[in-house]
C-alpha positions in Angstrom: -17.2 2.0 -16.2 -17.0 3.0 -12.5 -17.2 1.4 -9.1 -18.3 3.0 -5.8 -16.8 2.7 -2.4 -18.0 4.4 0.9 -15.1 5.5 3.2 -16.6 6.7 6.5 -13.9 8.4 8.5 -16.1 9.5 11.4 -18.0 6.3 12.1 -15.3 3.8 11.4 -12.7 5.2 13.8 -10.6 6.5 11.0 -9.7 2.8 10.4 -7.9 3.5 7.0 -6.0 0.1 7.2 -9.2 -1.7 7.2 -10.7 0.5 4.3 -7.5 0.1 2.3 -7.7 -3.8 2.9 -11.2 -3.7 1.6 -10.2 -1.5 -1.3 -7.6 -3.7 -2.3 -10.2 -6.7 -2.8 -12.7 -4.8 -4.7 -13.8 -5.7 -8.1 -15.8 -3.7 -10.7 -19.0 -3.8 -8.9 -21.1 -1.6 -6.6 -19.7 -1.4 -3.0 -21.9 0.4 -0.4 -21.1 0.3 3.2 -24.3 -0.6 5.1 -26.0 2.6 7.2 -26.1 1.8 10.9 -28.7 3.0 13.1 -28.1 2.5 16.9 -31.1 2.9 19.2 -30.3 3.2 22.9 -33.0 3.2 25.4 -32.3 4.8 28.7 -33.3 3.1 32.0 -36.8 4.1 33.3 -37.0 4.4 37.2 -39.6 5.7 39.8 -38.5 6.6 43.2 -40.1 4.8 46.1 -42.3 7.0 48.3 -40.8 8.6 51.5 -41.5 6.8 54.8 -44.8 8.1 56.1 -45.8 10.3 53.0 -49.1 10.1 51.4 -49.6 8.9 47.8 -50.1 12.6 46.8 -46.8 13.6 48.4 -44.7 10.9 46.8 -41.9 11.8 44.4 -41.4 10.4 40.9 -38.5 10.6 38.5 -39.8 11.6 35.1 -39.5 8.8 32.6 -36.4 9.0 30.4 -35.8 7.5 26.9 -32.5 8.3 25.1 -32.3 7.6 21.5 -29.1 7.8 19.5 -29.4 7.8 15.8 -25.8 7.1 14.0 -25.0 8.9 10.9 -26.0 7.1 7.9 -24.0 8.0 4.7 -24.6 5.9 1.5 -23.6 6.2 -2.1 -24.9 3.8 -5.0 -24.5 3.5 -8.6 -26.8 2.5 -11.5 -24.8 2.0 -14.8 -26.7 3.6 -17.6 -24.3 2.7 -20.4 -21.0 0.8 -20.6 -20.0 0.2 -24.2 -20.3 1.7 -27.5 -18.8 1.0 -31.0 -16.8 3.7 -32.3 -15.5 4.3 -35.9 -12.0 5.9 -36.3 -12.2 9.7 -36.6 -15.3 9.8 -34.1 -16.1 11.1 -30.8 -19.0 9.6 -28.8 -20.3 9.0 -25.3 -19.1 5.5 -24.7 -20.4 5.2 -21.0 -22.4 6.8 -18.0 -23.5 6.1 -14.6 -25.9 7.7 -12.3 -24.4 8.0 -8.7 -26.8 8.6 -5.9 -25.4 10.0 -2.6 -27.0 10.6 0.8 -25.8 11.6 4.2 -28.2 12.4 7.1 -25.3 14.3 9.0 -25.0 18.0 8.5 -21.1 17.8 8.5 -21.7 16.5 5.0 -19.5 14.3 2.7 -17.1 14.5 -0.1 -16.9 12.3 -3.3 -13.4 11.5 -4.8 -12.7 9.9 -8.2 -9.5 8.2 -9.4 -8.6 6.2 -12.5 -8.8 2.4 -11.6 -8.1 0.5 -14.8 -7.1 -3.3 -14.2 -7.3 -2.8 -10.5 -4.4 -0.3 -10.6 -4.9 2.9 -8.6 -4.1 5.9 -10.8 -4.1 4.1 -14.2 -6.1 6.3 -16.4 -5.8 4.3 -19.6 -8.4 2.3 -21.8 -6.7 -0.9 -22.3 -7.5 -3.4 -25.1 -8.7 -7.0 -23.8 -5.5 -8.4 -25.2 -3.4 -6.0 -23.2 -1.3 -4.7 -26.2 -3.0 -1.4 -26.9 -4.1 1.7 -24.8 -6.1 4.8 -25.3 -4.8 7.5 -22.8 -7.0 10.2 -21.1 -7.1 13.5 -22.8 -9.5 16.3 -24.0 -8.3 17.2 -27.4 -5.9 16.5 -30.4 -5.8 14.2 -33.3 -4.7 11.2 -31.5 -7.0 8.8 -29.5 -8.1 9.7 -25.9 -11.0 9.6 -23.4 -12.3 11.8 -20.8 -15.2 12.3 -18.2 -17.9 14.8 -17.3 -20.1 15.2 -14.2 -23.7 16.6 -14.5 -25.7 17.6 -11.4 -29.1 15.7 -10.9 -32.5 17.4 -11.5 -34.1 18.9 -8.5 -37.7 18.0 -7.8 -40.1 18.8 -4.9 -39.8 21.3 -2.1 -36.5 20.0 -0.9 -33.6 19.2 -3.2 -30.5 17.2 -2.3 -28.1 17.9 -5.0 -24.5 17.3 -4.5 -22.4 20.3 -5.6 -20.3 19.6 -8.5 -16.4 20.6 -8.3 -16.4 22.9 -11.4 -13.3 21.3 -13.1 -15.4 18.1 -13.8 -18.6 20.0 -15.1 -17.1 20.0 -18.6 -15.0 17.1 -20.3 -11.8 16.8 -18.3 -9.2 14.1 -18.0 -9.5 11.1 -15.7 -7.8 11.8 -12.4 -4.6 9.9 -11.7 -4.8 10.3 -7.9 -8.0 10.7 -5.6 -9.6 14.0 -6.7 -12.7 15.7 -5.2 -15.4 15.8 -7.8 -18.7 16.5 -5.8 -19.4 17.2 -2.1 -22.1 18.5 0.3 -20.5 20.5 3.2 -22.1 22.0 6.7 -23.2 25.0 4.8 -25.1 23.3 2.3 -26.7 20.2 3.9 -29.8 19.8 6.1 -30.7 17.0 8.3 -34.4 17.3 7.3 -33.6 16.4 3.7 -35.4 13.5 2.2 -33.0 10.7 0.8 -35.6 9.6 -1.6 -35.7 12.9 -3.6 -34.5 12.3 -7.0 -32.4 15.3 -6.7 -29.9 13.2 -4.8 -27.7 12.2 -7.7 -25.4 13.2 -10.2 -24.5 11.6 -13.5 -21.1 10.8 -14.9 -20.5 10.3 -18.8 -17.3 9.1 -20.3 -16.6 10.3 -23.9 -13.8 8.8 -26.4 -12.2 9.9 -29.5 -10.6 7.3 -31.7 -8.1 8.2 -34.6 -7.6 6.2 -37.7 -4.3 4.5 -36.4 -5.8 3.1 -33.3 -5.8 -0.8 -33.6 -9.2 -2.4 -33.6 -10.5 -4.2 -30.6 -12.4 -3.9 -27.3 -10.9 -1.3 -24.7 -11.9 -1.4 -21.1 -11.4 1.2 -18.5 -12.6 2.0 -14.9 -12.9 5.0 -12.6 -13.4 4.5 -8.9 -15.5 6.9 -6.8 -15.2 7.0 -2.9 -17.4 8.8 -0.5 -15.7 10.3 2.7 -17.5 11.6 5.7 -17.5 14.2 7.0 -16.7 16.7 4.1 -13.8 18.0 6.0 -12.1 14.6 6.2 -8.9 14.3 4.2 -8.7 12.7 0.8 -8.1 8.8 0.7 -4.4 7.9 0.0 -3.7 6.1 -3.2 -2.5 2.5 -2.2 0.9 1.8 -3.4 1.7 -1.1 -5.8 2.2 -4.4 -4.1 5.9 -5.5 -4.1 4.6 -8.9 -5.2 3.1 -7.2 -8.4 6.6 -7.0 -10.2 5.0 -6.8 -13.7 3.6 -3.4 -12.7 6.6 -2.4 -10.9 8.8 -3.0 -14.0 6.3 -1.3 -16.1 6.7 2.0 -14.1 10.5 1.6 -13.3 11.9 1.7 -16.7 14.8 4.2 -16.5 17.9 4.1 -14.3 17.2 6.2 -11.2 13.4 5.7 -11.4 12.0 5.1 -7.8 8.6 4.4 -6.3 7.1 3.1 -3.1 5.5 -0.3 -2.9 3.8 -2.2 -0.2 4.4 -5.9 1.0 1.0 -7.7 0.8 2.0 -9.9 3.8 2.0 -7.2 6.4 1.3 -3.9 4.7 4.7 -2.4 5.2 6.0 -0.1 2.4 9.2 0.1 0.9 11.2 2.3 -1.5 12.2 0.7 -4.6 14.8 1.9 -7.3 16.0 0.9 -10.7 19.8 1.1 -10.4 22.7 1.1 -12.8 22.9 -2.6 -13.2 19.5 -2.8 -14.9 17.8 -4.3 -11.8 15.2 -2.9 -9.4 16.4 -3.2 -5.7 14.9 -2.3 -2.5 16.3 0.9 -1.2 15.6 0.2 2.4 16.0 -2.9 4.5 13.5 -5.7 4.9 11.4 -5.4 7.9 9.2 -8.5 7.7 8.3 -10.1 11.1 8.1 -13.8 10.6 5.0 -15.3 12.3 5.2 -19.0 13.7 2.5 -21.2 12.3 1.7 -19.0 9.3 2.3 -20.6 6.0 4.0 -18.2 3.6 3.4 -19.5 0.0 4.8 -18.7 -3.5 2.0 -16.3 -4.1 3.3 -13.9 -1.4 6.8 -15.1 -0.8 10.0 -16.0 -2.8 9.3 -19.7 -3.0 8.1 -20.3 -6.6 11.6 -21.1 -7.7 12.4 -23.4 -4.8 13.5 -27.0 -5.2 12.5 -27.7 -1.5 8.8 -26.8 -1.8 6.4 -23.7 -2.5 5.3 -23.1 1.1 7.2 -22.5 4.4 5.5 -22.7 7.8 8.1 -21.5 10.4 7.9 -22.9 13.9 9.4 -19.7 15.7 8.5 -16.0 15.4 10.7 -12.9 15.0 11.7 -12.0 18.7 11.2 -8.5 20.0 13.5 -9.1 22.9 17.3 -9.1 22.7 17.4 -12.9 23.3 18.9 -14.8 20.2 18.8 -18.5 19.4 22.3 -19.1 18.1 22.2 -21.9 15.5 23.8 -22.4 12.2 20.9 -24.5 10.8 17.6 -23.3 12.6 15.9 -20.0 11.9 16.1 -17.0 14.1 15.2 -13.3 13.8 15.1 -10.3 15.8 13.0 -7.1 15.7 14.9 -4.1 17.2 12.1 -1.7 17.0 12.0 1.6 15.0 15.9 1.8 14.7 17.3 4.2 12.3 20.8 4.9 11.0 21.5 8.6 11.6 22.8 9.1 8.0 26.4 9.7 9.1 28.7 8.5 6.3 32.1 9.9 7.5 34.9 7.5 8.9 33.6 8.0 12.4 30.8 5.4 11.6 27.9 7.6 13.0 25.3 5.7 15.2 22.0 4.2 15.4 19.0 5.7 17.2 15.6 4.3 18.3 12.6 6.5 17.3 9.1 6.0 18.7 7.7 8.5 16.4 9.3 7.9 12.9 7.3 6.1 10.3 9.3 3.6 8.2 6.6 3.8 5.6 6.8 7.7 5.3 8.0 9.3 2.1 10.8 11.3 3.6 14.3 10.5 2.7 15.3 9.5 6.2 13.0 6.4 5.8 15.6 4.8 3.7 17.8 4.4 6.6 15.4 2.2 8.7 17.3 -0.7 10.0 14.6 -3.3 9.7 15.0 -6.7 11.1 17.9 -9.0 11.7 17.7 -12.6 10.4 20.3 -15.6 10.5 20.9 -17.1 7.1 18.6 -20.1 7.7 15.6 -17.7 8.3 16.7 -15.4 5.3 16.2 -18.4 3.0 13.0 -19.5 4.5 14.1 -22.8 5.9 13.4 -24.6 9.1 16.6 -26.5 9.0 19.6 -25.8 6.5 21.8 -28.4 7.7 21.9 -30.2 4.4 23.4 -27.1 2.8 27.1 -27.4 3.1 28.6 -27.1 -0.5 30.4 -24.1 -1.3 28.7 -22.1 -4.1 25.3 -23.7 -3.5 22.5 -21.0 -4.6 19.5 -21.6 -2.4 16.9 -20.1 -4.7 14.3 -19.1 -2.2 14.0 -16.6 0.6 11.7 -14.6 2.8 11.7 -11.7 0.1 8.3 -10.9 -1.3 7.2 -13.0 -4.3 9.0 -11.9 -7.6 12.1 -10.9 -5.6 15.2 -12.7 -4.4 18.4 -12.4 -2.3 21.3 -11.4 -4.3 23.6 -14.0 -5.7 27.3 -14.8 -5.5 27.9 -13.8 -9.0 25.9 -12.8 -12.1 23.6 -9.9 -12.7 21.9 -10.3 -9.7 24.8 -10.0 -7.3 26.3 -7.4 -5.1 29.4 -7.5 -7.2 27.5 -6.7 -10.4 25.7 -3.7 -8.4 29.0 -2.4 -7.1 30.7 -2.5 -10.5 27.6 -0.8 -12.4 27.0 1.7 -9.6 30.6 2.5 -8.9 29.8 1.7 -5.2 32.5 2.7 -2.4 32.4 2.8 1.3 33.3 5.6 3.7 33.8 8.4 1.0 31.6 10.7 -0.8 29.3 9.1 -3.3 29.4 5.7 -1.3 27.1 2.9 -0.7 25.2 4.6 2.2 24.1 7.5 -0.2 21.3 7.8 -2.6 20.3 5.9 -4.6 21.2 2.8 -2.7 20.8 3.6 0.9 22.6 0.7 2.5 22.9 0.9 6.4 25.5 0.4 8.9 23.2 -1.8 10.7 25.7 -4.1 11.9 24.4 -7.6 13.1 22.9 -9.5 16.0 24.1 -12.4 18.0 22.6 -12.2 21.6 23.9 -8.6 21.7 24.7 -5.9 19.2 27.5 -7.1 16.7 29.4 -4.3 15.2 26.2 -2.1 15.2 27.1 1.5 13.7 30.5 0.2 12.6 29.6 -1.7 9.4 26.8 -3.2 7.1 26.2 -6.8 6.6 23.8 -8.0 4.1 23.0 -11.8 3.4 23.2 -13.4 -0.2 21.6 -16.6 -1.0 24.7 -18.6 -1.4 26.5 -21.1 0.9 30.2 -20.9 1.6 30.4 -23.9 4.1 28.3 -25.9 6.5 28.5 -22.8 9.0 29.0 -19.9 6.7 27.3 -18.1 3.9 28.3 -15.3 1.4 27.4 -11.5 2.2 28.1 -8.0 1.3 30.1 -6.3 3.9 31.1 -2.6 4.2 32.6 -0.4 6.9 33.0 3.4 7.7 36.8 2.7 7.3 36.4 2.4 3.5 36.2 -1.5 3.2 33.5 -2.8 0.8 33.5 -6.5 0.0 30.7 -7.9 -2.1 31.8 -11.5 -1.6 32.7 -11.5 2.1 31.3 -14.4 4.3 30.2 -14.8 8.0 28.7 -17.5 10.3 25.2 -18.3 9.5 24.1 -18.1 13.1 24.4 -14.2 13.3 21.6 -12.0 12.4 22.1 -9.6 9.4 20.1 -7.3 7.2 18.3 -8.3 4.0 17.9 -6.3 0.6 15.9 -7.9 -2.1 16.4 -7.8 -5.8 13.4 -8.2 -8.3 13.7 -11.3 -10.4 
């Protein structure tokens, strides 16, 4: 019913990225980071006798031995019960686990819990094995619900090591949908002399469920994840966002026009705002920032290659450049990373400007994040090709791209096109309520071709559609009021990308 993770801030150098990577891969099992003891022996030295001195007058340096014992913080779980048969109208304990926690550092630890059903952080439902029915978390009422309760262990011996329960969780309460502290030991309540073998070093978590008479029969599964952080003053873990590649979950969350959330690209860990817009599609609300890696094989599991007629893998021979040099080619891939470049949000006819930031975080939750310029890609790189010379016929839709799996570049026409978005959203340029504003946040990023190409004066976004052997279609808009969802440009120039969910 629960799984356990140790997140040691102090002795893993705050490497949150590493821990998040581990947490993304965990299954419903027990996970305990091993305790580490480092023993360092100092050098032992004896000084030589001074010339002419007797043995009794000789000096010696005291033997010195230095021993360093690293903090050892562990947490483990014993499942006591993980299933129960329930008749409609009844309430029963349906699961329980005994969670033992120990830390030999008087800075203590804190234990956080979060709903983790089906591997989704913050999912607090019980879900039937066929996936068609749920039981939500709750504490009362006539409908079906489930909840949790924590009970402190039993103290024995002269020294107890009892984790302190957060009061909210000492009675039946709802499953938390974000990381919430449920138990802790801090510097005022912990002693380095405590014995980790004492039976008082645990707490028990129990889960109860109530089922009403309308609940469909079946087997329902749910999960709660517990994470130990050390020391107790460390901040709470952050709930990892849904992967961009998990479009099924994204679509289940963004059901109404205007719904928005952040998702993470599993290929590089970068986060993106995504929004359901008036055309009924879910769009990225900031520019793609993927840096292509030479020699890395992108597959249909992580990249938009599943619908390709060319192949379901792509291994580029060139990487995204971080210098201003540009390989000008209509048929070979090229891309450029300008750094943390941001549009300043000016939507007047002056066009505004771009500014480089060394402190802004393109994965932050602030609104300005939407104006991150991202990377520039020529059309061949945008459609994940090493050579696009065979694509010359106007109107050909190259149904693949470097968008995340489950996403694609916009088309020339149809419901996945810039034209459809313009009409449904009522988009304009250079006036109030335009394409640069919420909720679309398109950027006057210009383009790149050996040097800046209209940067600050207009926005250019590739589509997946060929116009000629050297041109492809794109969205263009300017601060002067022009907006063309079916413009075109030379395929050798680097432009921005926005992806739309398939």
